[in-house]
N, C-alpha and C positions, 0 to 999 in steps of 0.2 A: 573851403578847402585849406583853412588854416592848418589843419591836421598833416598836410603834405609839406608844409614850409618849415624847414629847418634853418640851422645855423651853423656856417662853416667858420671856424676860428683861426686859419692859418694867418690871416692879415693883422689881427688884434695881438698876436703873440709878440709882434714887433720883430725886427731883423737884428739878429746877433751873429749872422754868418754872411759873408760877402754874397750876394745876390741870392740870399736865402727867404726873401719874402718881399714885401712892399716898402720896407724901410722902418724906421722907428715908430712906436706907437705906444703912448702913455698908458701905463698900468691903470691909472686913475680913470682914464677914458675907455679902456677895454671894460672895467668892471661896470661902468655907466651903461655902455651899450648892451652889454649882457643882460644887465637887470631889468632894462627896458623891454628887451626881447621876451624875457620871462613874463613881465607883467601884461604884455600884449597876447600872450596865450601860445608861444612859440615853445615847443615841448622837446625837439630833437636837435642835440649839439654834437658836433663832430670835432675831436682834437686830434693831436698826435704828438709825440715827444720832441720832435724838432720844431715845432711851431714856436719859435721863440725860445728854443732850447729849454722847453717846459713850462714857459711863461703863459701860454693860453691855457694849459692844466691848472696852473696856480690860480688864474683868474676865474675859471670855472669853480675851482675849490672854495674859493671866497664867497661865492654867492650864497646869501643867508638862508634861502629857501628853495631846496632843489627837489622836493617832493614831488613825484610824477614826471621828473624830467627823464629822458632817454640820452644818456652820454655815451658816446661811442670813441673810442682811442684806438690806437695801432701799435704794432710791434714790428721790428725789423731794421728800423732807422731812429736812432737817436739823435744824430746830428747830420745835417745836410752833407759834411764832409766825409762822413764815415762811408764804409762800404755795408751793404745791407747784410744782415745776419738773421737768420731763422733757426738757429739751434736752439734746443729745448731749454736749456739754462739760461740763454740770452732772453728768451721770450719771457720766462718767468720773471727773471730780475726785473727786465724792463717794466713788465706790466706791474709789478710790484711796487716800482718806483711812481709810475703814472698814478696808481691807486692813493698813493701818499700826497702827491701833489693835488690830486682831485678830492681828496679826504672823502673817499669812498671806500665801501667794504666790497663792492663789486660793481661791475660796468654793465650797461645794456649790450653793447656789442664791442668785440675785440677783432680786429682785422690785419692781415698781413699787409705791411705796407709796400705798394708798388713793386712786386716781383718783377725783375727785368731778365734775368737769365733763366732758362729752364733746361740747360744742359743736365744738370743732376736733379731729375724729378723726385729723387728718394728724400731729399732734404725738405720737400713740401709735404710729402705722406708723413714724414715726421713732425713737422710743424702743425698739420692739421691734426694729428693725435695729441699733440700738447695742447691746441686749444680745445678739443674734445674733452680732455680731462678737466681743464679750467672750467668748462661747462657742467660738466658732471660734479665738480667740487663747488658749484652754485656760485662761483665768482664772475662769470659772464652769462648772459641770457642766449647771446647769438654771436656765433663765430663766422668769419668771413674774409674777404680778400679786398682790398683797395686796388683796383686793376689799373695797370698801365695803360692797357689798351683794351676796348671791349671784347675784342676776340680773344682775349687771354683767358676768358671764361670757359672757352672750348678745352683749352689745355687741361684745366683742373678738372672739369665734369668728365672728360675722357678717361681720366685715371680714377674716377670714382671719389674725387674730393669735392663733395656737393656743399657749398656755404649755406648758410643761413641768410647771409646778408652780403651784398656787394656794392661796393663803391665805384663810380664810373663816370667818364666824360660824357655829357650830353648837352646840346644846346642847338638853337635854331639853324646853325651852320654846319655844327660838328654832329651828324647823325649816325656815327657809325654803329652805335648801338642798335639801331633799328634795322640792321642788316637781317634778311630773312633767316638765315642759319642762327644767328645769335637769338633772335626771338623765338625761333622753334625750340632752342635748347632751354630757354627760360620757362616755356611751357611745359617742357618735359620735367624740369627740375626747379619748380617754384622757389624763388627766394626774394626778400626783400631788396629793391633795387633803390639805392640812394644815388642821385646823380649831383655831379658837381661842375663847375665851370658854367653855371648857366649864362654868365655874362661874359665868358671868354676872357677872364681877367681884366674886364673893363672895356674891352674892344667893342663889346655889344651895347654900349652905354652912349649917349650922346655928349658925355664928358671928355670922350677922348677922340681926337682927330688925326689925321694923316701927320700931322706937324707936332704932335704932342710930344715933348722932352720928358725922358725919364732919367732919374739920378742914376748913378752907378751902383746904388745900394738896392735898387728896384730891380727884380728878376727879369722884368718886361723890357729892360733896356737891351736885351739879349735877340728879341725877336726883329726879325728882318723887315726892312719897308716892303718888300715885294708881299710877305705874309699880311702885314697890316694892311696894305692896299686891298688885298683879296678880301679880307674881313669886312673893311669898310664899305667896298662896293657891294658885297653881299648883303650886309645888312641895311644898306639903303634901299635895295629891291624889296627885301622882306619887309621892310617898314611900307613901301609904297603899296604891295599887296594887301597887308593888314588894313591900312586906312581905307581900302576901297570897301572893306566889310565893317569897320568901326572908324568913321572920321575922327580925328583929333587923337587917336590912339598913340601912344608914345612907343619908343623903340624899347625903353626898358619894360614896359608893360607887356608887350608882345612877346619878349623873351622870356619873362617869367611865366605869363600865363599859359604859353605854348607848352612848357614843360609840366606844368600844373594839370593840364588838360589830358595828358597821355595815360592811358591805363596801365601802361608799363611801368609807370615811375610811382614809386610810393613816397619818397622823400626827396626835395631838392633843397640842396645846401649851398646858398649864395654866402660869399665873403662879406658878411656885413661889418661896416667899419664905422658907422655914425646911427645917431638916433634917428635921423632923417632916413637913412637907409632902411632901417628896422620899419619905420612906419609906412615907408613906400611900399615894401615887400608884403607886409601885412594887409596893406589896402588892395594890392594885386590880388592875393590868394582870396580875399573876400568877395572880389568881383566875380569868381567862378571862371567856368572854362571858356574858352574861345569858340566860335563857331565851328561846327564839323569841317565845314566846306573849307574854311580858312586854313584849318590844321592840314587838311589835305592838299591845299595849294602850297603851303610852306614845305611840307615833305616832297612835293613832286618837284618844286623849283630847286631843292637842295640836291636832289637825286640827279638832276639834268646838268648840273653845275659842280666844279672841282673846287671844293673850299679845303684845301689841303692843309693839315695841322702839322705843324713843327712839332710832332709828339715828344721829341726829346725834352721839351720845355714844359711838359705837363707833369707838374709835381701834384701831389694830393695829399 
């Protein structure tokens, strides 16, 4: 299942804006982690201009051998402090700058970055037309949207704006994508589904506990204690369920293999920030799917409990 494992580059871009990431990250280390992922067979890489204000794109552009890699970037937001813009000229200028940083003549995918306001749907009709033109010009293979909420897909499809690819939140506790209406929409309008936040910013890993302190430069410092407790209580119960099926399985393993097991998911993009994390996730992918009964147990457990997400903090 290594083909379903991708690499999200927000974290390795470093933090050049207040609360714009996970804190500083050395350029040399970023290149090292990326190179190791390529070496181990990870093919899909997701980036965007505000990830370190272009730094993650520059690091991808510095990779010596990118033949066969699928690199997706975004348009609409160049800096976290900016207001989103989906005007045609802005899209083209932003994408041109991204290609220069990536040292590419074209990209695998280009996504509208987390649209938040849909009051003027005409702007998105125009934005999709610009993406279609870029596709016809051979500059991208797939056009799409990085969705703020999974339900936003319904807005686009209802207006005939059918993406080739969507990026969306999904993890063992945040299963909004599995809502029957959204699943039916995807069946009727097939597209590549790329899921982010598999570890919910690290809260679905054993390395973060209820008393973990985050620096003021780490966006996770904004999460409430209530939300953190909800996630930690939920993850503990999911781990208990998983260990009934596979004794000794870790929280990280069940979180990743759950997503890799779902047929609705094409690519999972964890934010990998060390060689060890790359190796761990590749190992999970090679183990294959979880037991079908366990997947059903996890979905049932989540549907019976309210693991609310502070969605305003979900950046992509």
